[in-house]
Structures are given as structure tokens and as C-alpha cells.
C-alpha positions in Angstrom: 64.7 100.8 80.1 66.1 98.6 83.1 69.1 97.6 85.8 70.5 95.2 83.0 70.2 97.7 79.9 73.9 98.9 78.9 75.2 101.9 79.1 75.7 102.6 75.2 72.1 102.3 74.9 71.9 106.2 76.9 71.8 109.2 74.1 74.9 110.8 73.8 77.1 107.9 75.3 79.7 106.5 72.7 82.5 104.2 73.2 84.4 106.5 74.3 82.4 107.6 77.4 81.3 103.9 78.2 84.9 103.2 78.7 85.2 106.3 81.2 82.4 105.1 83.0 83.3 101.8 82.8 86.3 102.8 84.8 83.7 103.6 87.6 82.5 100.4 87.5 79.5 101.8 86.0 78.2 99.3 82.9 74.3 99.5 83.5 71.5 101.9 84.0 71.1 100.3 87.3 74.9 100.9 88.0 74.6 104.4 87.1 71.3 105.2 89.4 73.2 103.3 92.3 76.3 105.5 92.0 75.2 108.2 94.0 76.4 111.7 94.1 79.2 112.2 97.0 78.3 115.9 97.4 76.2 118.9 96.4 76.6 122.2 95.3 74.1 124.4 97.1 74.2 127.3 94.9 73.3 130.0 97.8 72.7 133.5 97.5 75.8 135.7 97.3 77.1 137.2 100.6 79.2 139.8 101.7 83.2 139.6 102.2 82.1 141.3 105.7 79.7 138.2 106.6 81.8 135.0 104.5 82.2 133.1 107.1 86.0 131.0 107.5 85.9 127.4 107.1 82.6 127.2 104.0 81.8 127.7 100.6 80.4 130.9 99.8 79.8 133.3 96.6 80.5 136.9 96.8 80.3 139.4 94.6 83.0 142.0 94.2 85.2 144.0 91.9 88.5 143.3 90.9 90.7 146.0 92.4 94.6 146.6 93.0 97.0 145.0 90.3 97.4 141.8 90.4 101.1 140.0 92.0 102.6 137.1 90.4 105.3 134.9 91.4 106.8 131.5 90.9 107.7 129.1 92.9 109.9 126.6 90.7 107.0 124.4 88.5 104.4 126.6 90.7 102.8 130.2 89.0 101.2 132.1 91.8 98.8 134.8 91.3 97.4 136.9 93.9 94.8 139.8 93.6 91.7 141.6 95.7 88.7 142.0 95.8 86.2 144.4 97.1 82.6 144.8 97.6 82.0 147.4 99.9 81.8 146.0 102.9 85.5 144.8 102.8 88.5 143.3 101.3 89.3 139.7 100.6 92.8 137.8 98.7 92.2 135.7 95.7 94.8 133.5 94.8 95.2 131.2 91.8 97.7 128.4 91.3 98.7 128.0 87.5 96.0 130.3 85.6 98.3 133.1 84.6 95.8 133.7 82.0 93.4 134.8 84.4 95.8 138.3 84.5 94.4 139.8 81.3 91.0 137.9 81.6 90.0 139.7 85.4 89.6 143.6 84.2 90.2 145.8 87.0 87.0 147.1 88.3 84.7 144.3 86.6 82.4 142.4 89.0 82.2 139.1 89.0 80.8 136.1 91.3 83.8 134.4 93.0 83.1 130.8 94.9 85.1 128.8 96.8 86.0 128.2 100.8 86.7 131.4 102.4 90.2 131.1 105.0 90.8 133.6 107.3 94.9 134.5 107.1 95.3 136.6 110.0 93.0 140.2 109.8 92.0 139.4 106.6 90.2 136.8 104.2 91.1 134.7 101.6 90.0 132.5 98.8 92.1 130.2 96.9 91.3 128.9 93.3 87.5 129.8 93.3 85.5 129.1 90.4 84.4 132.1 88.5 81.1 133.2 87.0 79.3 135.7 85.3 76.3 137.3 87.3 73.9 135.3 84.3 75.5 132.5 84.7 75.3 132.2 88.3 71.6 133.0 88.5 70.7 130.0 86.4 72.0 127.7 89.2 71.2 129.6 92.1 69.2 128.0 95.0 69.3 124.5 93.6 70.8 121.6 94.9 73.4 120.1 92.1 74.6 116.4 92.6 78.6 116.1 92.4 79.3 112.6 91.5 82.8 110.7 92.0 84.4 111.2 88.3 87.3 110.4 86.3 89.7 112.4 83.9 87.8 113.3 81.0 84.2 113.0 82.7 82.8 116.1 83.9 79.6 116.7 86.2 77.5 118.0 83.8 77.4 114.5 81.3 76.7 112.5 84.5 73.9 114.6 85.3 72.6 114.7 81.7 72.7 110.7 81.5 71.0 110.2 85.3 68.2 112.5 83.8 67.9 110.2 80.6 67.4 107.1 82.9 65.2 108.2 85.0 62.5 109.3 82.2 62.9 105.9 80.8 63.9 103.4 83.8 61.6 100.4 85.1 61.3 100.8 88.7 61.0 97.2 90.2 57.5 96.9 92.1 57.9 98.0 96.0 58.7 95.3 98.1 58.3 96.2 102.0 54.1 96.0 102.3 52.1 99.2 103.2 52.2 98.5 106.8 56.1 98.5 107.1 56.7 101.8 104.8 54.2 103.7 107.0 55.2 102.3 110.7 59.4 103.0 109.3 58.2 106.4 107.7 59.7 105.7 104.5 59.1 107.1 100.8 58.8 104.6 97.8 62.0 103.3 96.2 61.1 105.5 93.3 61.1 109.1 95.1 64.0 108.1 96.7 66.0 107.3 93.6 65.1 110.4 92.2 65.0 112.8 95.5 69.0 111.4 95.9 69.8 112.4 92.7 67.8 115.4 92.2 66.4 116.7 95.6 64.3 120.1 95.6 65.7 120.9 98.9 67.2 119.5 102.1 64.1 117.8 103.5 63.4 115.8 100.1 67.1 114.9 100.1 67.0 113.4 103.9 64.0 111.6 102.7 65.4 109.8 99.9 68.8 109.2 101.7 67.0 107.6 104.6 65.1 105.0 102.4 68.2 103.9 100.6 69.9 103.9 103.9 67.6 102.1 105.4 67.1 99.6 102.2 71.3 98.5 102.5 71.0 97.7 106.3 67.5 96.1 106.2 69.2 93.9 103.1 72.5 93.2 105.0 70.9 92.7 108.6 68.4 90.2 106.9 71.0 88.3 105.1 73.2 88.3 108.1 70.6 86.7 110.3 69.9 83.9 108.1 73.4 83.3 107.6 73.4 83.3 112.0 70.7 80.5 111.4 72.7 78.6 109.4 76.2 79.2 111.3 75.5 79.3 114.9 75.5 75.7 115.8 77.7 74.0 113.6 78.9 70.8 115.0 83.1 71.4 115.9 84.9 68.9 114.0 88.0 70.4 115.4 88.0 70.0 119.1 91.1 70.9 120.6 92.8 70.7 123.6 95.2 73.2 125.3 99.0 71.9 125.0 102.5 72.9 126.5 103.4 74.9 123.3 101.3 78.2 123.8 102.1 77.8 127.7 105.7 77.8 126.6 105.3 80.8 123.8 103.9 82.9 126.2 106.5 82.0 128.9 108.9 83.2 126.5 107.5 86.6 125.6 109.4 89.6 126.7 106.1 91.1 128.2 102.7 89.5 129.7 99.9 89.2 128.3 97.3 91.9 129.5 93.9 91.7 131.6 92.2 91.9 128.3 94.2 89.1 126.1 94.2 87.0 129.0 90.3 87.0 129.0 90.0 87.3 125.3 92.5 84.2 124.8 90.5 82.0 127.3 87.4 82.6 125.1 88.9 81.8 122.0 90.2 78.3 123.7 87.1 77.6 125.4 85.6 78.0 121.5 88.0 76.0 120.2 87.8 73.5 122.8 83.8 73.3 123.2 81.0 71.1 120.7 80.4 74.3 118.4 82.0 75.6 115.8 83.9 79.2 116.7 82.4 82.3 114.9 84.3 84.6 116.9 85.4 88.5 116.3 87.8 90.0 118.3 88.2 94.1 118.4 90.9 95.9 119.7 92.5 99.1 118.8 95.8 99.1 116.4 98.5 97.9 119.0 95.8 96.5 121.9 98.0 93.1 121.1 95.4 90.9 118.5 98.2 89.3 116.4 99.5 87.7 119.7 96.1 86.0 119.8 95.3 84.8 116.4 99.2 83.6 116.6 98.3 81.5 119.9 95.2 80.5 118.7 97.0 78.7 115.1 99.9 77.6 117.3 97.2 75.7 119.2 95.9 74.1 115.7 99.3 73.0 114.8 99.9 71.3 118.1 96.5 69.5 117.7 97.8 68.0 114.3 95.7 70.5 112.1 95.9 73.0 109.4 95.6 76.8 110.2 94.8 79.7 107.8 95.5 83.4 108.5 94.1 85.9 105.4 94.8 89.2 104.7 93.6 91.8 102.5 96.8 92.9 100.4 99.5 90.7 99.0 101.9 93.6 101.2 100.5 92.5 104.6 100.1 88.6 103.8 103.9 89.2 103.3 103.9 91.1 106.5 102.2 88.6 108.8 104.5 85.9 107.3 107.7 87.5 108.3 106.2 88.2 111.2 105.3 84.6 112.1 109.0 83.5 111.1 110.2 86.0 113.4 108.6 84.0 116.4 109.3 80.9 115.0 113.4 82.0 114.5 113.2 83.3 118.3 110.7 80.7 119.7 111.3 78.0 118.6 107.2 77.4 117.7 106.3 74.2 115.8 105.0 76.1 113.2 105.9 75.3 109.5 104.0 77.9 107.6 103.7 78.8 103.7 102.8 82.0 101.5 100.5 82.1 98.7 99.7 84.9 97.3 97.7 85.4 93.7 101.2 87.7 92.5 103.5 83.9 92.7 104.5 82.1 89.9 102.6 78.8 88.6 105.6 77.1 89.7 105.4 78.9 93.2 101.8 78.6 93.8 101.8 74.2 92.4 104.5 73.6 95.1 102.8 75.3 97.6 99.8 73.6 96.5 101.8 70.4 97.2 102.7 71.2 100.9 99.4 72.0 101.6 97.3 69.1 100.3 99.8 67.0 102.1 99.6 68.7 105.3 103.5 69.4 105.2 102.5 72.8 105.9 100.5 73.7 109.0 100.0 77.6 108.3 99.0 79.0 105.5 99.0 82.8 105.3 98.1 84.6 102.2 95.1 86.3 100.1 91.8 85.8 99.3 93.7 82.8 97.0 93.6 81.0 100.3 89.8 79.8 99.0 90.1 79.3 95.4 89.5 75.6 94.0 92.8 74.7 93.4 94.0 75.0 96.6 92.8 71.5 98.7 93.6 71.4 102.4 94.8 68.0 104.5 93.0 69.5 107.6 91.6 72.9 107.8 90.3 73.8 111.2 91.1 77.2 112.0 90.8 80.4 109.5 91.8 84.1 110.8 90.7 86.6 108.7 90.4 90.5 109.5 88.2 92.5 109.0 88.0 92.8 105.4 87.1 89.3 105.0 84.4 88.5 107.2 83.6 85.2 106.1 79.8 84.2 105.9 77.7 81.3 104.3 79.1 81.1 101.0 83.1 81.0 102.0 82.5 78.2 104.8 80.7 76.3 102.1 83.6 76.6 99.8 86.0 75.5 102.9 83.3 72.7 103.4 83.8 71.4 100.6 87.1 70.7 101.1 86.7 68.9 104.4 85.3 70.4 107.3 83.8 73.3 108.5 86.5 75.4 110.4 86.6 77.4 113.2 86.6 81.1 112.3 88.1 83.9 113.9 87.9 87.6 112.7 90.3 90.6 113.9 88.9 93.8 113.6 91.1 97.5 114.7 87.3 99.2 113.7 86.2 100.3 117.0 82.6 99.7 117.0 80.4 101.1 120.0 78.9 97.5 121.9 75.2 98.8 121.2 76.2 99.2 117.3 78.3 96.1 116.9 75.7 93.2 118.7 73.7 94.8 115.4 76.6 94.7 112.9 77.9 91.5 114.5 75.2 89.4 114.8 76.6 86.4 113.4 79.3 86.2 115.9 80.0 86.4 119.0 82.2 89.3 120.4 85.1 90.1 122.3 87.2 93.2 122.9 90.8 93.9 124.0 89.6 97.2 125.5 93.5 97.6 127.1 97.0 98.7 125.1 100.5 96.9 126.2 102.2 99.3 128.8 105.3 100.0 126.8 103.7 102.1 124.2 104.4 105.5 123.6 101.2 107.6 122.9 100.9 109.5 119.8 101.1 113.3 120.3 98.0 115.3 118.5 97.4 118.3 117.3 94.1 119.8 115.3 95.1 122.8 113.7 93.7 125.1 110.5 95.3 125.7 107.0 97.3 128.4 108.1 99.4 125.7 110.2 100.6 123.9 107.1 104.0 125.6 106.3 105.0 124.5 109.5 103.6 121.1 109.4 105.5 120.8 106.0 109.3 121.8 107.5 108.2 119.2 110.4 107.8 116.5 108.3 110.9 117.7 106.3 112.7 117.6 110.0 111.3 114.0 110.7 112.5 112.7 107.0 116.0 114.5 108.0 116.5 112.5 111.2 115.3 109.2 109.0 111.8 109.0 109.5 108.8 108.7 107.2 104.9 110.5 107.0 102.0 110.0 105.4 100.0 112.8 104.3 95.9 111.8 104.0 94.0 113.5 101.0 89.9 112.7 100.5 90.4 112.9 96.7 92.0 111.0 94.2 92.1 113.7 91.6 90.8 117.2 90.3 88.1 116.6 88.5 87.8 118.2 85.0 86.0 121.4 85.1 85.3 120.9 89.1 85.3 123.1 91.7 86.2 121.4 94.5 87.0 122.6 98.4 88.5 118.9 98.9 92.7 117.9 98.5 93.0 115.5 96.1 96.2 113.2 96.4 97.7 113.3 92.9 97.8 117.4 93.1 98.8 117.3 96.8 101.8 114.9 96.1 102.9 117.3 93.3 102.7 120.6 95.6 104.7 118.5 98.1 107.7 117.9 95.6 107.4 121.7 94.9 107.6 123.1 98.7 109.8 119.8 100.4 113.7 119.8 100.0 114.4 118.2 96.7 115.7 115.0 98.2 112.8 114.1 100.1 111.4 111.0 97.9 107.2 112.2 97.3 105.3 109.3 96.2 101.3 109.0 95.9 98.8 105.8 96.6 95.1 105.2 95.8 91.8 102.8 95.3 92.2 103.4 91.7 95.7 102.3 90.9 95.8 99.0 90.0 96.7 96.1 92.3 100.0 95.4 91.1 101.2 99.4 91.3 99.4 99.7 94.3 101.8 96.5 96.0 104.8 98.2 94.5 103.9 101.7 96.0 103.7 100.1 99.2 107.0 97.4 99.1 108.8 100.7 98.4 107.4 102.5 101.2 108.3 99.8 103.6 111.7 99.3 102.4 111.8 103.0 102.8 112.5 103.9 99.4 109.8 106.2 99.6 110.3 109.1 102.6 106.7 110.8 102.1 103.4 109.0 100.9 100.3 110.9 100.1 97.3 108.8 100.2 93.7 108.5 100.3 92.1 106.1 103.4 93.1 103.4 101.4 96.2 103.0 103.5 94.0 101.9 106.6 94.5 98.9 106.3 97.4 99.0 104.2 101.3 98.0 105.2 102.6 98.2 108.8 105.4 100.3 108.7 106.6 101.2 112.4 109.5 104.0 111.3 106.9 106.3 110.3 106.1 108.8 112.7 103.8 111.6 111.3 100.1 111.2 110.0 98.9 114.9 108.4 95.1 114.8 107.6 93.7 117.0 105.2 89.9 118.1 105.4 90.2 116.1 108.5 86.4 117.9 109.3 84.9 115.6 106.7 85.8 112.5 108.4 84.4 110.6 111.6 86.2 110.3 114.6 86.5 107.0 114.3 87.8 106.5 110.9 90.6 109.5 112.2 91.7 107.3 115.2 92.2 104.3 112.5 94.2 106.3 110.5 96.3 107.7 113.3 96.9 103.8 114.1 99.1 103.7 110.8 101.8 105.5 113.0 103.2 105.0 116.8 104.1 101.8 115.9 107.6 101.6 116.4 110.3 102.9 119.2 110.3 106.8 118.1 107.4 109.4 118.9 104.7 109.8 116.5 102.8 112.7 115.7 99.3 113.3 114.3 98.4 116.5 112.7 94.8 117.2 111.8 94.1 120.1 109.5 90.8 121.1 109.4 89.5 123.9 106.4 86.6 124.6 108.7 87.0 127.0 111.5 83.4 126.5 113.0 83.4 126.4 117.0 81.7 122.7 117.1 83.9 121.3 114.0 87.0 122.1 115.9 85.8 120.7 119.5 84.5 117.4 117.6 88.2 117.0 116.2 89.4 118.3 119.7 88.0 115.1 121.4 91.2 113.1 118.9 93.3 115.6 121.0 92.1 114.3 124.4 92.2 110.4 124.1 94.0 107.6 122.4 91.1 105.0 123.4 89.3 104.4 120.0 86.0 103.1 121.8 85.8 106.5 123.8 86.4 107.7 120.5 84.1 105.9 118.3 81.3 106.3 121.1 81.8 110.3 121.2 81.9 109.8 117.3 78.2 108.1 118.1 77.0 111.3 119.8 78.3 113.7 117.5 77.5 112.3 114.5 74.2 113.6 113.4 71.9 112.5 110.6 72.2 116.3 109.1 75.9 115.1 108.6 75.4 113.4 105.4 78.4 114.5 103.1 81.4 113.1 105.0 83.8 110.7 103.4 83.1 107.4 103.3 83.9 106.0 106.9 85.6 102.5 106.3 86.8 99.4 108.1 84.6 96.4 108.4 80.9 96.7 107.0 81.1 99.3 104.4 78.2 100.4 102.5 77.4 102.2 99.9 75.3 105.3 100.9 74.8 104.2 104.5 77.3 105.0 107.9 77.1 103.2 110.8 77.7 106.6 113.2 75.7 109.4 111.2 72.8 106.8 110.6 72.5 104.8 113.8 69.3 105.7 114.3 68.1 103.8 110.8 70.4 101.0 111.8 68.7 100.4 115.0 64.7 100.9 113.0 66.0 98.4 110.1 67.2 95.9 112.9 64.1 95.8 114.5 62.1 95.8 111.0 64.3 92.6 110.4 63.3 90.9 113.7 59.5 91.6 113.2 59.5 90.4 109.4 61.4 87.1 110.7 59.0 87.2 113.9 56.2 86.6 112.0 57.1 85.1 108.7 60.4 83.3 108.9 60.8 81.9 105.6 58.6 85.0 103.7 55.9 82.6 102.9 52.9 85.3 103.1 51.6 87.0 99.8 52.5 90.2 101.7 56.0 89.3 101.3 56.4 87.8 98.1 58.1 90.7 96.6 60.2 91.2 99.3 61.3 87.8 99.2 62.0 87.6 95.2 63.7 91.0 95.8 66.5 89.3 99.2 66.9 86.4 96.9 68.2 88.3 93.8 70.8 90.1 96.4 71.6 86.8 97.6 72.3 85.3 93.9 73.9 88.6 92.7 76.5 88.3 95.1 75.9 92.0 96.5 78.8 92.4 98.7 77.7 93.4 101.8 81.1 91.9 102.8 79.9 89.3 105.6 77.7 87.5 103.3 
């Protein structure tokens, strides 16, 4: 069995299970082993109720005491009961599980496992998992992997398949030479894959994860260095002179550029008029004025008689960019003739767009990845503006070069990455930073609270909706997973809960990354058009839609996200004239957790927050929610794994310094591995 073996070859996997795995993009044995656990259940010894720490997942061995109390709130059945173990009393709350009133016998002892919450002077568990003593003891002191699932697929089924694959899997030979393995203190690839799925303890898990993170970073950085070699000294075929058009546009704007914007605009002008092709990243917080810089660069391109393109990650965002530019044209008389090009357009609309692009009639093309498809032929494409989700590497440059000559590339990023890491991650780009916000922005009001604040938060959201505003609620999980206990809030159930607790006239909908693109677009468009009041979403909205009317951002399980990511989520509000608010709800009441989240209370500066995140999120924090934004890895995280990122960067430099073309015998396996990674189109975003 190797990485290309079909998933259906695994014993016990039939067509039905194969389809479920396919929903998770798992089609082969290799895909399965690369679908690393998202978390681990540590079945530790039960603790006394008195010692159970709020905010943590614990097991308690206790008896059902008193008479259960049940009530109904609209469609929600709520069952409350008390348990005691001699050291204290804890309340249990179950939702839509009325059968437990008969199943759990008064005076009967069980093991209850879930997240402990404090309520006044007492303690509470919501929806704990219930175990018989022998059932719990069978799993005690083990680290049980928990995978990302889809409805119909259980953790137990996935674990069984992974075990079977590991028994028969033919691993590729080790591709680092022994010296590099020893110098970087890395375990073998085989040990790492086995250790990430079935770790004996936390030490084994940490070593396994460290090796896999190193591999991701090494591959990414090696190919990035090669990218830099190819793109660094490209001749500028589109040398541009500054014209009056940009000066006239700046003079008409109702606000002057900040000093940071002026500095970056000069760097862009110098690049576009210099001897070499521009390859520049502009980093800046949401609202720092990056869009104006992009429009200036595109206007300068058009004024010099060339075409520009602006690429967005979603159709909704592409349409918004198009409307923003149209607004500038109408207001300030810009010499731009933009055209929109997105996948959902009809064949007739696309053919018309192709004609206008090919003839040069359209001097600005705004759209999604459809911009670089083979049917699009440009008259004179000189500048491509992309955002962080669409970094341009060698492959995309080649595609565009085939249509003409290599264009200038300008990448916009709202991901606040500290400069030390940015230099490593963006080694192929020159970096500009817009580190100043316009003076007219209202700062967002923040609060960090525990779960007891939820009822007040719902009232506050209802009040903002009553004023005609909108709100986001962010959950870390898409849906509850079959048969699996989880302390994380999920989008699907949370949306239902909000429909029950908010006034009936409040329109609630949900959005997540597993939805079909057409459905995601529809929901975003409806929210943008104010046909939805409250949108419950995963972090997919980070690169979503600009809705200035949204004034509330509520983040559940905030302790599970990195500070930099929470700051980016917060950037979805505060975009309009009204005061905006961000509510971070933490299920952990640990002192250090609350102190970390308080940093968001103190500052709205993304770069300060990112640098604090770097200091505070150590390698022990293995299982936070995926950081998203520009460079997205399968398992590595640029903040908590910053030390491994630096180590991988040094290792790449050493290998390239000794053997630039990987011609030495000791690097033969590495050469083969990296050529496969490049040929298979490994999505490292920038490759």
C-alpha cells in the first residue's frame, strides 16, 4: 500500500464510506495519513468536583442527586440535574436529550466528562459525555486523536482506517541526509506520521509534530528561494513615468494620504519606473488604506497606455472592488475603463469581456482566478494586483508571460506578520508596511468575557439589529460531529440556537467553508444586501465581504484562536460610520488565557498584537484553530512554530549554500522529493 492506493482498498471502506471521505478530500491512503488529527482527547483520571478547574475539560465520578428539572424554550428541550461526589455539587445541563431523565437513575454513579464552567459560586457542565466506569477506564491515560469529520463518519471509523493503513504503508526513503536530521534534532518521517496519529504521550506528539512542521516549512522555503532566483531580476518591459492623472486623483480625495501611504506609494512608483519588474508586498491593517494605493498603481498603469488586473479571492469581493473603482471613476473622472470577469458569468458575457480585454478597450480587469485562464488574452497586461489569498509565483508569472511579457506584481496583505517572520516567508517579495491608520477611523470597542456573558451579548446584538445594524458570530467548528463530544461551538447548531433566543424578526443565517461556492456567494450577497441580520460563520469571512453596516463581531471559543487571527476577524467590523464592538467569549477562565486575550482590549494595532502573539503562543500550544491569512499550512503555524520556521530557513540556506542544484549524492532523495512536490502542484499559495 502506498500513497496512491485508493481509499476503497482499505478493509471496511465501501462506496458509501468512500463518498464520505471524498467530502473531506480524502481519496487515497496518502491523503488519509496527511489528514492529521485536529485535536486529541486526553482521558485523564477523574477529579473531585471541588477540584475541577473552570474552563477545562474534566471527568468527574459522581452520583445523580435530586430530581431532574426539565423545561422547553421554543424548540429547545432543556434538562437540568445535579450530581455530587461528597466534595461538592455540580449542575449538568442537557439539550434535546429528554430520554436521559429515565436513563440516569437517581443515586446511580457515572463518569461525566465535559468542559467545566463556573456559575456564581457553583459549577456547571453543559452536554457532558456519559461513561460507565469500565468504558472510561478502557481509554484512561491515552491520547485519542480527533479528526475533522463529516456527518456519517465517526472518529472511531477514521482511527480504524488510519491504523490499517499504517500497518501496510510503504513509506518513501528518508530524504534528508543524516547530518541535517541530527543537526536539526528531527525524528524520522515514519516515526513522525505514526506519532502524530497515535502518540504514546505528549513528548512523542511534540516530536512528531515538530518534524512534520519542519517538512512543510522546508519545502515551502526551498521552492520560495528558487522562485526568488527566477523572479528577482526580471527586466521591466513596462517602465512607467508618473503622470498628472494620479496627482489629480490625490488632490480630489477628501483626505490626504497618511505619511505611511505616501512612503509606500513612492516605493511602488520607483518600482514601476525602475529597471526591474516590481514584485512587492504591501502589508497593512484593515482600514489602513491599501486599496487607494492599488487604485493609484492601476491608474498610473492605464495613464501609461497599459492594462492592469485586480484579482480577488471571492466573486463577491471582486464585485465590491469593481463597484468601488466605478465609484471613483464617477466621482473623480478617472481615465479607467474597468471590466468584471468572474466564473459565474454567462458564456456570452465572458466572450464580450474577452473581446474588450483582447482589444485593449478595457484597461482594467477585475475578477477572480478567471483572470489568468487560458481563454483570456491581454493586449498589454503590465500590472497584476492580488491579495494575500492569491500570491503570484513562478507558475502564474509563466502563464501571464505566455500572453505577453512578465507584468509587475503587487500583493496586498492584511495579515499582520512581524517583520522577522515576514522576511523569511516573503523572501521573494520586497516588503512595504502601511503602519498608520487614517485619523477619521472610529476605534472598535472590545470586551473579553466568559460564557456567563452570553445572554447579555445576545440582548446587545438584538439591540443593534433593532437600530438597523448587522452582526457576525464566529464559531470554530462547522457542525457537530457524529458521536463525538466537543467543547467547541459549531456553526450549524449555533445558528439554530440564535434563532431560538433572538427575537423572531431577526434574520439569522450561517456560512462555512464546506458549502458549495454558489451557496457561499449567495449568503455573502444576501448579508451584503442586508437581507440577513446576523451571520454565524467560521473564519471563512476573514477574506469575505465588506459590509460597513456590520457593527458587532462576537467570537466564540476565542481562546482557541491566535491573537493575530482574532485581530483580523475584528477587522470585518468598524468599516462604516457607526460605532463598532467586538465581544471575545472565552470558555477558559485560566488567568494566563484571559491575560492573553486582554491584549486585544488594549490595542487595535495589528503589528503590535502580532508581535505579542509571537511572544505568547509557545510550541506547547499545539491545537489552536488554524491560523488563516496569507501563508496557510496543513499543520504548521507561523506564530507558535516561529522557532521551527527559523530553523527550517537556516537549513534551506545551508543546503542551497553547499549544493544549489542538489547534485550531490547525499541530496539525491531530497531532489526527487522536491521535484515531486513541485510537479504535483503542492499548494503553498505562493508557489
